[in-house]
C-alpha positions as CSV (number, residue, x, y, z in Angstrom):
1,X,-59.4,66.4,33.4
2,X,-60.0,62.8,32.3
3,X,-57.1,61.6,30.2
4,X,-55.8,58.2,29.4
5,X,-52.0,58.6,29.6
6,X,-50.4,56.1,27.3
7,X,-46.7,57.1,27.3
8,X,-44.8,59.2,29.7
9,X,-41.1,58.4,29.8
10,X,-37.9,60.4,29.7
11,X,-38.3,61.3,26.0
12,X,-42.0,61.1,25.0
13,X,-45.5,62.0,26.2
14,X,-48.7,60.6,24.8
15,X,-52.3,60.1,25.7
16,X,-56.0,60.6,24.8
17,X,-58.5,62.9,26.4
18,X,-61.8,61.4,27.5
19,X,-65.3,62.6,28.0
20,X,-65.6,64.4,31.4
21,X,-68.9,65.6,32.9
22,X,-67.1,68.2,35.0
23,X,-65.5,69.9,32.0
24,X,-67.1,72.4,29.5
25,X,-68.9,70.6,26.7
26,X,-68.0,67.3,28.5
27,X,-64.4,67.9,27.6
28,X,-64.9,68.2,23.8
29,X,-61.6,69.1,22.2
30,X,-62.8,69.8,18.6
31,X,-63.4,73.3,17.2
32,X,-65.1,71.9,14.1
33,X,-67.9,70.3,16.2
34,X,-68.8,72.4,19.2
35,X,-71.5,74.7,20.5
36,X,-69.0,77.1,22.0
37,X,-65.5,77.5,20.7
38,X,-64.4,79.2,23.9
39,X,-65.3,76.1,25.8
40,X,-63.2,74.0,23.6
41,X,-60.3,76.4,23.9
42,X,-60.7,76.3,27.7
43,X,-60.4,72.5,27.6
44,X,-57.4,72.7,25.3
45,X,-55.7,75.2,27.6
46,X,-56.4,73.0,30.6
47,X,-54.9,70.0,28.9
48,X,-51.8,72.1,27.9
49,X,-51.4,73.2,31.5
50,X,-51.7,69.6,32.8
51,X,-49.0,68.5,30.3
52,X,-46.7,71.4,30.8
53,X,-47.3,72.9,27.4
54,X,-48.8,76.0,25.9
55,X,-51.8,76.1,23.6
56,X,-49.4,77.5,20.9
57,X,-47.5,74.2,21.0
58,X,-50.4,72.3,19.5
59,X,-50.6,71.3,15.8
60,X,-54.0,70.2,14.5
61,X,-55.2,69.0,11.1
62,X,-58.4,69.4,9.2
63,X,-59.2,65.7,9.0
64,X,-61.1,64.5,5.9
65,X,-60.8,60.6,6.1
66,X,-57.9,60.8,3.6
67,X,-54.7,58.9,3.3
68,X,-52.7,62.2,3.4
69,X,-50.0,63.0,5.9
70,X,-47.9,66.0,6.7
71,X,-44.3,66.5,8.0
72,X,-44.6,69.1,10.7
73,X,-41.8,71.7,11.1
74,X,-41.3,74.3,13.8
75,X,-43.0,76.8,11.4
76,X,-46.2,74.9,11.7
77,X,-46.4,75.3,15.5
78,X,-49.8,76.5,16.6
79,X,-51.7,75.7,13.4
80,X,-55.3,74.8,14.2
81,X,-54.6,75.4,18.0
82,X,-57.0,78.3,18.3
83,X,-58.8,78.5,15.0
84,X,-60.1,75.7,12.8
85,X,-59.3,77.8,9.8
86,X,-55.6,77.6,10.4
87,X,-55.5,73.8,10.7
88,X,-53.4,71.8,8.2
89,X,-55.8,71.1,5.3
90,X,-57.1,67.7,4.3
91,X,-54.6,65.7,6.4
92,X,-55.2,62.7,8.6
93,X,-51.7,62.1,9.9
94,X,-48.9,64.2,11.2
95,X,-45.3,63.5,12.0
96,X,-42.3,65.5,13.2
97,X,-38.8,65.4,14.7
98,X,-39.3,68.7,16.5
99,X,-39.4,68.7,20.3
100,X,-42.1,70.5,22.3
101,X,-44.7,70.3,19.6
102,X,-47.9,68.5,20.5
103,X,-49.2,66.6,17.5
104,X,-53.0,65.9,17.7
105,X,-55.7,63.7,16.3
106,X,-59.5,64.0,16.9
107,X,-61.9,61.1,17.0
108,X,-65.3,59.8,18.2
109,X,-65.3,56.1,17.2
110,X,-62.4,56.3,14.6
111,X,-59.1,54.7,15.5
112,X,-56.4,57.1,16.7
113,X,-52.8,56.1,16.5
114,X,-49.8,57.7,18.2
115,X,-46.3,56.5,17.8
116,X,-42.6,57.3,18.3
117,X,-39.4,56.0,16.8
118,X,-36.8,55.2,19.5
119,X,-33.7,55.9,17.5
120,X,-34.5,59.0,15.5
121,X,-37.0,60.6,18.0
122,X,-39.6,61.0,15.3
123,X,-43.2,61.1,16.5
124,X,-46.6,60.9,14.8
125,X,-50.4,60.9,15.2
126,X,-52.9,59.3,12.8
127,X,-56.7,59.4,12.4
128,X,-57.9,56.2,10.9
129,X,-61.7,55.9,10.6
130,X,-62.9,53.0,8.5
131,X,-62.3,55.0,5.3
132,X,-58.7,55.8,6.4
133,X,-58.2,52.1,7.2
134,X,-59.4,50.9,3.8
135,X,-57.2,53.6,2.2
136,X,-54.3,52.2,4.4
137,X,-53.2,55.5,5.8
138,X,-51.3,53.9,8.7
139,X,-49.5,51.4,6.5
140,X,-48.7,54.1,3.9
141,X,-47.3,56.5,6.5
142,X,-45.0,53.8,8.0
143,X,-43.8,52.8,4.5
144,X,-43.0,56.5,3.8
145,X,-41.2,56.8,7.1
146,X,-39.1,53.7,6.3
147,X,-38.3,54.7,2.8
148,X,-38.1,58.5,2.9
149,X,-37.0,59.1,6.6
150,X,-34.9,56.0,7.0
151,X,-36.7,54.7,10.0
152,X,-36.0,51.1,11.0
153,X,-39.5,49.6,11.7
154,X,-38.2,47.6,14.7
155,X,-37.6,50.9,16.5
156,X,-41.3,52.1,16.3
157,X,-43.5,51.9,19.4
158,X,-47.2,52.3,18.6
159,X,-50.3,53.1,20.8
160,X,-53.7,52.5,19.3
161,X,-56.3,54.6,21.2
162,X,-59.9,54.0,22.3
163,X,-62.3,53.5,19.5
164,X,-65.6,51.8,18.4
165,X,-65.5,48.1,19.3
166,X,-66.1,45.3,16.9
167,X,-69.5,44.6,18.6
168,X,-70.7,48.1,17.9
169,X,-69.1,48.6,14.5
170,X,-71.7,47.0,12.4
171,X,-71.8,47.6,8.6
172,X,-73.5,46.6,5.4
173,X,-71.9,44.6,2.6
174,X,-70.5,47.6,0.8
175,X,-68.1,48.5,3.7
176,X,-67.4,44.8,4.4
177,X,-66.2,44.3,0.8
178,X,-63.8,47.2,1.2
179,X,-62.2,45.6,4.2
180,X,-62.2,42.2,2.6
181,X,-60.4,43.6,-0.4
182,X,-57.5,44.5,1.8
183,X,-56.7,40.8,1.8
184,X,-55.7,40.6,5.5
185,X,-58.7,41.8,7.5
186,X,-60.9,38.6,7.2
187,X,-60.0,37.4,10.7
188,X,-61.2,40.7,12.2
189,X,-64.7,40.4,10.7
190,X,-67.8,38.4,11.6
191,X,-71.3,38.2,10.2
192,X,-74.4,38.4,12.3
193,X,-77.1,36.3,10.5
194,X,-79.9,37.7,12.7
195,X,-79.3,41.3,11.7
196,X,-77.6,40.7,8.3
197,X,-74.8,43.0,9.4
198,X,-71.0,42.6,9.4
199,X,-69.0,43.5,12.4
200,X,-65.4,44.8,11.9
201,X,-62.6,45.3,14.4
202,X,-61.0,48.4,13.0
203,X,-58.4,48.6,15.8
204,X,-57.0,45.1,15.0
205,X,-57.1,45.9,11.3
206,X,-54.9,49.0,12.0
207,X,-52.7,46.9,14.2
208,X,-52.2,44.4,11.3
209,X,-51.2,47.3,9.1
210,X,-48.5,48.3,11.6
211,X,-47.3,44.7,11.6
212,X,-47.3,44.6,7.8
213,X,-45.0,47.6,8.0
214,X,-42.6,45.6,10.0
215,X,-43.4,46.8,13.5
216,X,-43.0,44.1,16.1
217,X,-46.4,43.1,17.6
218,X,-45.1,43.4,21.1
219,X,-44.4,47.1,20.5
220,X,-48.1,47.8,19.5
221,X,-50.4,48.5,22.4
222,X,-54.2,48.9,22.2
223,X,-56.7,50.7,24.4
224,X,-59.8,48.5,24.1
225,X,-62.1,51.1,25.6
226,X,-65.2,51.2,23.4
227,X,-66.2,54.8,22.7
228,X,-69.8,53.7,22.2
229,X,-70.2,51.7,25.4
230,X,-67.9,53.5,27.8
231,X,-69.3,56.5,29.7
232,X,-65.9,58.1,29.0
233,X,-66.3,57.9,25.3
234,X,-67.5,60.2,22.6
235,X,-69.4,58.2,19.9
236,X,-70.5,59.7,16.6
237,X,-72.4,56.5,15.9
238,X,-74.4,57.0,19.1
239,X,-74.8,60.8,18.9
240,X,-74.3,62.7,15.6
241,X,-73.6,65.9,17.7
242,X,-70.9,64.2,19.7
243,X,-67.8,65.9,20.8
244,X,-64.3,64.6,20.0
245,X,-61.4,63.0,21.9
246,X,-58.0,64.4,21.3
247,X,-55.1,62.0,21.0
248,X,-51.7,63.6,21.4
249,X,-48.0,63.0,21.4
250,X,-45.0,65.1,22.0
251,X,-41.2,64.7,22.1
252,X,-39.8,66.3,25.3
253,X,-37.0,68.8,24.8
254,X,-33.6,67.7,26.1
255,X,-32.8,69.2,29.4
């Protein structure tokens, strides 16, 4: 199974599944966009097996391009793992202190973010499409974690996953104005006079939001794989019936 492994140390495990021609439905991980739910469940079970987890350890959200987040407890274990109906409703970010729970995020061009907090052991997963970015879901979540959970920002380590590149993310003026209104995204935007389109780097805008939350730049990594260009990428912009990547993170249980 094709997976970009981002973190695998003594405490944390994180990565992102990629398109795979040898897997059912090209390794689609999303029950909300699939031809055969059993194929998706087969892919999820294979991932769980590869990572040393069970399917029941997954926690999934019903993503709606919101700025809403949910604190996952042990009681949430398994939500959305086998049925889309049980996924946590209208939520685009999850975080938890619990070990052996695999937090997930689904994307096909949108920016996935996974992170951990070294001192407290808190982990999280964010889905930030352009709508989530202009709603500042990542910044709002980190501000919440600082204020409500007492997390020191210098202790966060962030991985931004594969997403649509700036070259391929072309938008009209309405979307451009939403990014410009943020006040800090101008350097991540250019205008193509030939096409009359604006090109936005959503990954670097999300990175900037992490930095604005106080996270050191050196602790923010980015996978610059373009989901549109790469043969390993699912791209909604390229194919409206595209499958989805799953980004994931878990805290390992103490031995």
